[in-house]
Every structure is written in C-alpha cells, then in structure tokens.
C-alpha positions, 0 to 999 in steps of 0.5 A: 794890391797894397798901394799908396796911390788910392783916393779917399772914397769917403770924399765921394758922394753918390750925386757926384759926377766923375769924368776921366779918360785917356788919349788913344795913343798906345797901350796902358801901363803900370803908371796908368794902373797905379794912378787913374785905373786904380781910382776908377776901379775904387770909384765904380758904382759909387757915383756916375762915372764916364771914361772917355777914349780921347781919340780927338785929343790923341790927334792933336800931336798925331794929325800926320799919322791918324792910324796911330790913334785909330789902331789903339781905340779898341785896345784902350777899351780892352785895357779898361775891361781887362783890369776890371772896369764894368760897362754896367757901372761906368760909361765908356765912350769915344770922344769923336762920336760925341759931336757936342764935344767939338761944338762946345770946344768951338764955343768956348774957344771964343772966350779964351785968348792966345796969351791965356793958353800959352801961359798954361804951364802944362801946355808950355811944358808939353810944347817944350817936351815935344819940341814943337817950337813955332810949329805947334798944332793949333789943336794941341795949343787948344787942348785945355779948351777941349778938356773943358768941353769934355768936363762941362758936357758931362756936368762933371764936378770931379776930375781925377788928375795928377798934379801936373794937370791942375792948370787944366782944371783951373783953366776949365773953371776960368771958362765956366766962370767966363761963360756964366758971366757972359750969359748971365746965368749959371749954365755950367758948373765948376769942377775940382781936381781929385788927386791921388795921395802919392806922386806918379809912378817913375819909369823903370829908368828912374829918371822920369815918370812912366810914359809911353813916349819915353819907352820906360814903361811896363805895360799891362799886356807885357809877357813875363819875360818882358816884365822880368827884363824890365825889372832887371834893368831897374835903377837901385842904389849905385853905392850898393856894390856888394851884398853885404853893403848897406843900401839906400831905399830912398830913390830906389825904383825897385822899392818904389814899385814894391810899395805900390804893387806888393800885396804884403806891406809888412814883408816889404818893410822887412825887405827894406830893413834888411837891405838898409842894414846890408846882406840883401842883394839887388837881384833877390829884391828884383826877383821878389818884385818880378814875382809880384808884377807877373802875378798882377799883370798875367791875368790882366794880360790874358783877359786883354788877349781874349777881349782883343779877339772879340772886337765886335764886343768891344765896339758894342761897349763903345756904342752902348756908352755913346748912346747914354753919353750923347743924351747928356752931352747933346743936352749940355750943348743945347743949353749952351746954345740957348744961353747964347741966344742961338736957338732961333724959332 
C-alpha cells in the first residue's frame, strides 16, 4: 500500500517503549488502518510495543450501556490480528485486567486540579462534541489521567497519536514532572508523541475525520457491496458536472483515498492529471478506488471472520498479553507506592 501516513522507522531505537491502544467501542475502520494500525505494523519487532484494549476508557461515555463495550473487546483483538499484528511481536492486553492502571489513575488524580483538566483542549472539544454540558461523567473528565497511568505504567517513552491528542501527551508529562518533584526522585519518565506525516483520513462525507460515532466510515470488516456503495457516495468536485470538464483534485475525497490506499502512486498521478485537464468521469475514478479498497479489505475481512469464529483463541491472546503486562505494570505501581511512602513494614 502506498501511504503518506507512515512514520519514520529510523526515529525508533530498539530500547524505545511504545504504547498504543483503542477504546473498545466498535469495529476498526480505514481511518484506524491508515493511521495507527499502519504505524503499529511498521514498528512491530523494532522495539517493545504494547497495544491496549481500552475497555475502561470505553466506559467513560458508555457507563449507562456497558454491553456496548463488552461486546467489542474480542472484535478489537480480531481486527488487530486480521491486519497482521503478531502477538509474538507485540503485547496485546485488556485495560481492565491490569489493576495497577486503576490504582495509578487514583494516585495521579491527587496531583491534577479540576481547572487543569477542563483546560485540556482535547477534553473541552470532546465534551462539547458529545453535548455533555454539566452532566459530563467524572470518568470522562479524568480521561487524561487514565491515559497518563497507562503510559507511565509501561514506561512508554513513545506514544503514536494524532495532532488532536497532543494535549494528552502534554498532560501526561505534567503529571510525571509533578510526581517526580513531589517524591524527590525520577520514578516516572516522560514520553513524546510519535505523529504521522499527514493529517487524518477524512470520512466518506468529506466533512470531518472518519469516525465510528459519525457514521462516515468504511470498516475493515465491510463486504464488497458496502464498500462500493460508500465509495459511490463520496464527495468529489461539485463543479465537475460533465466528464469533459476540468476537475479539482484538492479536497476531492476520492483522490485523498487513492493517495492513501492505491498501490501504484504513478497511476494515481496520471489519474489526477487526466481529471484536472478534463475527460475523466467521477464514476471511473470511483471504480478504481473501489477495486483498490476491496483488494485491501477483502483478505482482512476474511481473516477477521475466521478469528471471530475462534473466541477461545482471541481470549488466550489477551490472557497471554496480560501475564506479561501485569509484571511490568505491577512493578511500576509498587515503585509509585514506595516513592509515596505507602509500603509499610
């Protein structure tokens, strides 16, 4: 796959520790693939990498419907394995099965003020988007503290994120510095964001990023008919009324997807030039994209389907990952308790 969303592998050292994850609130889609999943695939085997199935954080805005989170846990693992992540090269584990993460969240919460949390631009924007008003769940408000617990528990120094998540990394480092200052020793280490080289993939509607909640996504488990229909609905150039008319490539969602997913960059460049000078119809370009996406997604979908028919195997992947993860997260929690003077006797 030709993609401008890749990270620079030369920036990774074998001693680096990477933490990534996803909330267990739905199936993964092409936006995840072009961003976080492609980064994880590129980095697996390069250094230690943990992928967290964030079920507790999924509950921060789904506390009233816990089944919505519970039913997606194994599906998330299936998505990971279906795209090629190898549990022998990365650690895949479930957030709620690592008690140290909840303990660390509580310890760190005493170092963060309400004013600091509400100033976090990512939190502020998401509260507005979800229209919580004064009914924002406390768990949702303290989401950045939970993320800091996740990152520090694994000793991660690199966290792949989009630009919108940079305030979360800043808040994690604020907590690390405050904790180390309070206890007088460098118990926790700071992290840095590992950002991709391009902006996030837009949704098929062209109006915003691809999102589960906005219903503008193409999923890695979609069948070919669903993919075709989604591509046909894509925004192109409203001024391109006739095939003979010159068309705009900038802001044209179809070409954005071709840039991200078509394996032949030269062919895409030729399509762009033809479209810009006129004589190339939207449906022809959409058919090229449909073929490219079905070629990419079909094998992933079939592997995922087979994996979902083996729930015991998916559970074993999580259990094996959690055994490894608990050793490290429990040790970090013990170090924090020791530094706070809470280990008596």
